[in-house]
C-alpha positions as CSV (number, residue, x, y, z in Angstrom):
1,M,18.2,15.2,-32.6
2,K,18.6,13.9,-29.1
3,A,17.3,15.6,-26.0
4,I,18.5,14.8,-22.5
5,L,15.7,13.4,-20.2
6,P,14.7,16.0,-17.7
7,L,16.2,14.3,-14.7
8,V,17.1,17.1,-12.4
9,A,18.7,17.4,-8.9
10,F,17.4,14.2,-7.3
11,A,17.9,14.1,-3.5
12,L,17.5,10.4,-2.6
13,G,18.1,10.7,1.1
14,A,16.3,7.7,2.5
15,A,17.4,5.0,0.2
16,V,21.2,5.5,0.3
17,V,21.9,6.5,3.9
18,P,22.3,4.3,7.0
19,L,19.1,3.1,8.6
20,C,20.0,5.3,11.6
21,A,23.0,7.5,11.8
22,Q,23.9,6.1,15.2
23,D,23.0,2.5,14.4
24,A,25.4,1.5,11.7
25,P,25.7,-2.3,11.5
26,A,28.8,-3.9,12.9
27,Q,30.8,-6.4,11.1
28,A,30.3,-10.0,12.3
29,P,33.3,-12.3,12.5
30,Q,31.5,-15.2,10.8
31,E,32.1,-16.1,7.2
32,Q,29.4,-16.8,4.6
33,A,28.2,-20.4,4.4
34,T,28.5,-22.2,1.1
35,D,24.9,-23.4,1.1
36,G,23.4,-19.9,0.5
37,W,23.1,-19.1,4.2
38,S,24.8,-16.1,5.6
39,E,25.2,-14.9,9.2
40,G,24.8,-11.2,10.1
41,F,25.2,-9.1,13.2
42,G,23.5,-5.8,14.1
43,R,23.7,-3.4,17.0
44,A,21.3,-0.5,17.7
45,T,19.4,1.4,20.3
46,N,16.3,-0.7,19.6
47,Y,15.5,-4.3,18.6
48,R,13.9,-3.4,15.3
49,T,16.9,-1.5,14.0
50,A,19.4,-4.0,15.3
51,L,17.4,-6.7,13.4
52,A,17.4,-4.7,10.2
53,N,21.2,-4.0,10.6
54,A,21.8,-7.8,11.1
55,I,19.9,-8.7,8.0
56,E,21.8,-6.0,6.0
57,D,25.1,-7.4,7.3
58,A,24.1,-10.9,6.1
59,V,23.1,-9.6,2.7
60,G,26.3,-7.7,2.4
61,K,28.4,-10.8,3.0
62,A,26.5,-12.7,0.4
63,K,26.1,-10.1,-2.3
64,G,28.5,-7.3,-1.4
65,I,28.0,-4.1,0.5
66,A,26.9,-2.2,-2.7
67,V,23.9,-4.4,-3.0
68,A,23.1,-4.4,0.7
69,R,23.1,-0.6,0.9
70,G,21.5,-0.1,-2.5
71,A,18.0,1.4,-2.8
72,G,16.2,-1.9,-3.1
73,V,17.5,-3.5,0.0
74,R,17.8,-0.3,2.1
75,S,14.2,0.7,1.4
76,R,12.8,-2.7,2.5
77,L,15.0,-2.7,5.7
78,S,14.0,0.8,6.5
79,V,10.4,-0.5,6.6
80,V,11.4,-3.2,9.0
81,A,13.3,-0.7,11.2
82,N,10.8,2.1,11.2
83,Y,7.3,1.4,9.9
84,T,4.7,1.9,12.6
85,D,1.2,2.0,10.9
86,Q,-0.9,-1.0,11.7
87,V,1.9,-2.7,13.6
88,P,0.3,-4.4,16.7
89,N,1.5,-3.5,20.2
90,G,4.1,-5.9,21.5
91,W,5.6,-6.6,18.2
92,F,9.3,-6.4,17.6
93,D,10.5,-8.3,20.6
94,G,11.5,-11.3,18.4
95,E,8.9,-13.6,19.9
96,A,5.6,-13.3,17.9
97,D,5.2,-15.6,15.0
98,S,3.2,-13.0,13.1
99,E,6.0,-10.4,13.6
100,R,8.5,-12.7,12.0
101,E,6.1,-13.5,9.1
102,W,5.6,-9.7,8.5
103,V,9.3,-9.1,8.4
104,Q,9.8,-12.0,6.1
105,Q,7.1,-10.6,3.8
106,Q,9.0,-7.2,3.6
107,I,12.4,-8.8,2.8
108,A,11.2,-11.7,0.5
109,G,12.8,-10.2,-2.6
110,F,16.3,-10.7,-1.3
111,V,16.1,-13.0,1.8
112,Q,14.3,-16.3,1.3
113,K,14.2,-17.0,5.0
114,Y,15.9,-15.9,8.2
115,E,16.3,-17.0,11.8
116,V,17.2,-14.9,14.9
117,K,20.0,-16.9,16.5
118,K,20.7,-14.5,19.3
119,K,19.2,-11.3,20.7
120,E,20.2,-9.5,23.9
121,K,20.7,-6.1,25.5
122,A,24.3,-5.2,26.1
123,S,25.5,-3.5,29.3
124,D,25.3,-0.1,27.6
125,G,21.6,-0.6,26.8
126,Q,22.2,-1.4,23.1
127,W,20.4,-4.3,21.4
128,E,22.6,-6.9,19.8
129,V,21.1,-9.3,17.3
130,T,22.6,-12.1,15.3
131,V,20.6,-13.6,12.4
132,R,21.2,-16.5,10.0
133,A,19.6,-15.7,6.6
134,Q,19.3,-17.6,3.3
135,I,20.0,-14.9,0.7
136,A,18.3,-15.1,-2.6
137,M,21.2,-15.7,-5.0
138,H,19.4,-17.2,-8.0
139,D,19.3,-14.3,-10.4
140,G,21.6,-11.6,-9.1
141,A,19.0,-8.9,-9.8
142,D,18.4,-5.9,-7.7
143,P,15.8,-6.3,-5.0
144,V,12.5,-4.7,-5.9
145,L,11.3,-1.2,-4.9
146,V,7.8,-1.4,-3.4
147,I,5.8,1.8,-4.1
148,D,2.4,3.3,-3.5
149,L,1.4,4.9,-6.9
150,Q,-1.2,7.7,-6.9
151,D,-1.6,8.5,-10.6
152,G,-4.3,10.8,-11.6
153,E,-4.0,9.4,-15.2
154,L,-3.6,11.3,-18.4
155,S,-7.0,11.2,-20.1
156,K,-8.0,14.6,-21.6
157,W,-6.8,16.8,-24.5
158,Q,-7.6,20.3,-25.6
159,L,-7.0,22.0,-29.0
160,E,-6.8,25.7,-29.3
161,R,-7.4,27.0,-32.8
162,F,-5.9,30.3,-34.0
163,E,-6.1,32.4,-37.1
164,E,-2.5,32.7,-38.5
165,G,-0.8,35.7,-36.9
166,Q,-3.6,36.2,-34.3
167,G,-3.1,36.0,-30.6
168,T,-6.6,34.9,-29.5
169,A,-8.1,31.5,-30.2
170,F,-11.3,31.6,-32.3
171,A,-12.3,28.1,-31.2
172,R,-11.5,25.3,-28.8
173,D,-12.0,21.6,-29.1
174,S,-11.6,18.9,-26.4
175,G,-11.8,15.2,-26.0
176,N,-10.8,12.1,-24.1
177,Y,-8.0,9.7,-24.6
178,Q,-6.9,6.9,-22.2
179,A,-3.1,7.2,-22.1
180,P,-0.9,4.2,-21.2
181,R,-0.9,3.6,-17.5
182,L,2.2,4.8,-15.7
183,A,2.1,1.7,-13.6
184,E,2.9,-0.5,-16.6
185,N,5.9,1.6,-17.5
186,L,7.3,1.3,-14.0
187,R,6.6,-2.5,-13.8
188,R,8.6,-3.0,-17.1
189,S,11.7,-1.9,-15.2
190,G,11.6,-5.3,-13.5
191,V,12.4,-3.9,-10.1
192,V,9.3,-2.0,-9.1
193,K,6.2,-3.5,-7.4
194,I,3.1,-1.4,-6.8
195,V,1.0,-2.2,-3.7
196,A,-2.7,-3.0,-4.3
197,K,-5.4,-0.7,-3.0
198,S,-6.8,-3.1,-0.4
199,S,-6.8,-3.6,3.3
200,G,-4.5,-6.6,3.2
201,V,-5.1,-10.1,4.5
202,S,-8.7,-10.9,5.5
203,V,-9.1,-13.3,8.4
204,G,-12.4,-14.8,9.7
205,S,-13.5,-14.3,13.3
206,G,-13.3,-18.0,13.9
207,A,-9.7,-18.4,12.9
208,A,-6.9,-19.3,15.3
209,V,-5.3,-16.5,17.3
210,R,-2.1,-16.8,15.3
211,E,-4.1,-16.4,12.0
212,R,-6.2,-13.5,13.4
213,E,-2.9,-11.6,14.1
214,K,-2.3,-11.5,10.3
215,A,-5.4,-9.4,9.6
216,G,-4.6,-6.5,7.4
217,Q,-1.0,-7.5,6.8
218,Q,0.5,-6.8,3.4
219,L,3.7,-5.8,1.7
220,V,4.3,-2.2,2.8
221,A,5.4,0.5,0.4
222,S,8.6,2.3,1.2
223,H,7.9,5.2,-1.2
224,R,4.9,7.0,-2.7
225,I,4.8,8.5,-6.2
226,V,2.1,11.1,-6.7
227,V,1.4,12.2,-10.3
228,T,-1.1,15.0,-11.2
229,W,-1.7,15.6,-14.8
230,Q,-3.2,18.6,-16.6
231,P,-5.0,18.0,-20.0
232,M,-2.8,17.7,-23.0
233,Q,-2.7,21.1,-24.9
234,L,-2.5,21.2,-28.7
235,R,-2.4,24.3,-30.9
236,S,-3.4,24.8,-34.5
237,E,-3.2,27.7,-36.9
238,Q,-5.6,28.3,-39.8
239,E,-4.1,29.8,-42.9
240,R,-5.0,33.5,-43.3
241,P,-7.3,34.4,-46.2
242,N,-5.4,35.0,-49.5
243,R,-6.8,38.2,-51.0
244,A,-5.1,37.5,-54.3
245,R,-6.6,34.1,-54.6
246,P,-9.9,34.1,-52.7
247,T,-11.7,30.8,-52.1
248,S,-15.0,29.8,-50.6
249,G,-13.7,26.5,-49.3
250,P,-12.2,25.7,-45.9
251,R,-8.8,27.2,-45.4
252,P,-5.9,24.8,-44.6
253,E,-5.3,24.3,-40.8
254,Y,-2.1,23.0,-39.4
255,L,-0.9,21.7,-36.0
256,V,1.9,23.9,-34.7
257,G,2.6,22.6,-31.2
258,G,1.7,20.4,-28.3
259,A,2.6,19.9,-24.6
260,V,1.3,18.6,-21.3
261,R,2.0,19.8,-17.8
262,V,2.4,17.4,-14.9
263,D,3.4,17.6,-11.2
264,V,5.5,14.7,-9.9
265,K,6.2,14.0,-6.2
266,V,8.2,11.2,-4.7
267,V,7.9,10.7,-0.9
268,D,10.0,8.4,1.4
269,L,7.2,7.0,3.5
270,V,9.4,5.6,6.2
271,Q,11.3,8.8,7.0
272,N,8.5,11.1,5.8
273,I,10.9,12.9,3.4
274,D,10.1,14.5,0.0
275,V,12.6,12.9,-2.4
276,L,11.4,14.8,-5.4
277,E,8.8,17.5,-6.0
278,M,8.7,19.3,-9.3
279,P,6.4,20.6,-12.1
280,L,7.3,19.4,-15.6
281,T,6.2,20.5,-19.0
282,I,6.6,17.9,-21.7
283,P,6.5,19.1,-25.3
284,I,6.2,17.3,-28.6
285,D,7.6,18.5,-31.9
286,V,5.2,18.9,-34.7
287,P,6.7,18.8,-38.2
288,P,5.8,21.9,-40.4
289,G,2.9,21.2,-42.7
290,T,1.1,18.7,-40.3
291,T,-2.6,19.1,-41.0
292,V,-5.1,19.3,-38.1
293,D,-6.7,16.0,-39.2
294,R,-3.7,14.2,-37.8
295,R,-4.6,15.5,-34.3
296,D,-5.4,12.0,-32.9
297,A,-2.0,10.6,-33.9
298,F,-0.3,13.5,-32.0
299,V,-2.5,13.0,-29.0
300,V,-1.3,9.4,-28.9
301,A,2.4,10.4,-29.4
302,L,2.3,13.1,-26.7
303,A,0.6,10.8,-24.2
304,D,3.2,8.0,-24.9
305,K,6.1,10.5,-24.5
306,A,4.7,12.0,-21.3
307,T,4.0,8.7,-19.6
308,A,7.5,7.4,-20.4
309,T,9.2,10.6,-19.3
310,V,7.4,10.7,-15.9
311,A,8.1,7.0,-15.3
312,E,11.8,7.6,-16.0
313,L,11.9,10.7,-13.8
314,A,10.3,8.9,-10.9
315,F,12.3,5.7,-11.3
316,F,15.7,7.5,-11.4
317,A,14.7,9.6,-8.4
318,L,14.4,6.4,-6.5
319,R,17.5,4.8,-8.0
320,P,19.9,7.4,-9.5
321,P,22.2,5.9,-12.1
322,V,25.4,6.9,-10.2
323,V,28.9,5.8,-11.1
324,V,30.2,3.3,-8.5
325,R,33.8,3.0,-9.9
326,K,36.1,4.1,-12.7
327,W,39.3,2.8,-14.2
328,P,41.5,3.2,-17.3
329,S,41.2,0.8,-20.3
330,D,44.0,-1.8,-20.8
331,D,45.7,0.4,-23.4
332,G,45.3,3.5,-21.3
333,K,43.5,5.4,-24.1
334,D,40.0,5.4,-22.6
335,W,38.3,5.6,-19.3
336,L,35.6,3.1,-18.2
337,V,33.0,3.5,-15.5
338,E,30.5,1.1,-13.8
339,A,27.2,2.7,-13.1
340,R,24.2,1.6,-11.0
341,I,21.8,0.9,-13.9
342,G,20.7,-2.6,-14.9
343,K,21.3,-3.8,-18.4
344,R,17.5,-4.5,-18.8
345,I,16.9,-0.8,-18.4
346,A,20.0,0.6,-20.1
347,S,19.4,-1.5,-23.3
348,G,16.2,0.4,-23.9
349,Y,18.2,3.6,-24.7
350,D,20.5,4.5,-27.6
351,A,22.8,6.9,-26.0
352,F,24.0,8.2,-22.6
353,V,25.5,11.4,-21.1
354,V,27.7,11.6,-18.1
355,G,27.7,14.5,-15.7
356,N,27.2,15.8,-12.1
357,N,24.2,17.1,-10.4
358,G,24.2,20.8,-9.3
359,S,25.2,22.1,-5.9
360,L,24.1,24.9,-3.6
361,A,26.2,27.3,-5.6
362,S,24.9,26.1,-9.0
363,P,21.8,23.8,-9.2
364,D,22.1,23.1,-12.9
365,W,23.2,19.8,-14.3
366,Q,26.9,19.8,-15.3
367,R,27.4,17.8,-18.5
368,L,30.9,16.3,-18.7
369,G,30.6,14.2,-21.9
370,T,28.9,11.1,-23.3
371,A,29.1,7.4,-22.6
372,V,28.9,4.2,-24.7
373,L,27.3,1.1,-23.2
374,V,29.9,-1.7,-23.2
375,G,28.1,-4.4,-21.3
376,G,26.4,-5.1,-18.0
377,T,24.4,-7.3,-15.6
378,D,21.0,-7.0,-13.9
379,T,22.4,-4.6,-11.3
380,S,25.0,-2.4,-13.1
381,C,26.5,-1.6,-16.5
382,T,30.0,-0.7,-17.9
383,F,30.4,2.4,-20.1
384,K,33.2,3.9,-22.1
385,L,33.5,7.6,-21.7
386,Q,33.8,9.9,-24.7
387,G,34.5,13.6,-24.9
388,V,35.3,14.0,-21.2
389,E,38.1,16.6,-21.1
390,D,38.8,16.2,-17.4
391,P,38.3,12.6,-16.2
392,S,39.1,13.7,-12.6
393,R,35.7,15.2,-12.4
394,I,34.1,11.8,-12.8
395,E,33.6,10.8,-9.2
396,P,32.1,7.6,-7.8
397,K,28.9,8.1,-5.9
398,V,28.6,11.6,-7.3
399,T,28.6,11.4,-11.1
400,E,25.6,10.0,-13.0
401,V,25.3,8.2,-16.3
402,R,21.9,9.4,-17.7
403,P,20.1,7.9,-20.7
404,T,19.2,10.1,-23.6
405,R,16.6,9.6,-26.3
406,K,16.1,10.6,-29.9
């Protein structure tokens, strides 16, 4: 039996909207060079945003606007445009070497190097910046998402023991179990990096001025994921006494259920926006007749399921698997869609559902049918739709293709 992952009503504002509503990047007249270099133009009310817009324009020419405005690139450019903590005074005038190195560190996943060819203020006070950038073209993969992970870790379990048919526990047991780390699940996506808990670059007092300017610099997280776990809860029932066949030995005791509660929060650090905030209860099915001596095995199974579910929830909050286009098959009998989910991720699931997120009028997920994986790349996959009665409800940038599991 398959159950849809609990991916509900994600509101990814920061990663898919323009860096600034009034600072949309202009289209530069230059064409992309054949040696991997691309020229981009940006115009904005301040130098930082104009620089970020120019880099986005260069990436868009090299890899397409869908990649340039995807969550990976947009989150890194938002850091360049808006991040203020630990940024020295006088930065972002395009002059300081340390400033350029810091920017390069933030965009290293998709721009190998860049040069500011021209920067000036127009007569209307707007900054205009032209850059020449060498775009990373070697693997075609989505740029990484850099996050700060605050995971309280799942490490405790509790077992409540009941007499069959009674509503009050007669005993409680507890213990510790070190569940798989959520960080490892996220890293396996191939597009998530987690910032280290350190103060960044250390520089000696006798270093050159240029080197001292680098003190504390490090890759900056664009999002924070905060996970707060409650202990895993298991329940058992002890068979009631059989008056017809009394026995002096221990009565059979069976596991009857298990679940864990967790609170998940995803924050856009650049714009200080809550992307996702929700409590979640993750259950595990216990087959009838499972004796209590198999408790440890079900602790492991529940911990594995809970960690994977939270990783999926957080990841798809940052990068919703939305449909980017749809078209009929060659024979006209089927509909195909391309969705923003990499093949490396999609191949780990055995089925998919297609549907729309809720609205103000109805917040519930609207399932429209199922989807079959046809093929894909590191950035997107193609699916064939099945059981969709009204294909017109499949809308690019609205409909999502969500993985399901057994």
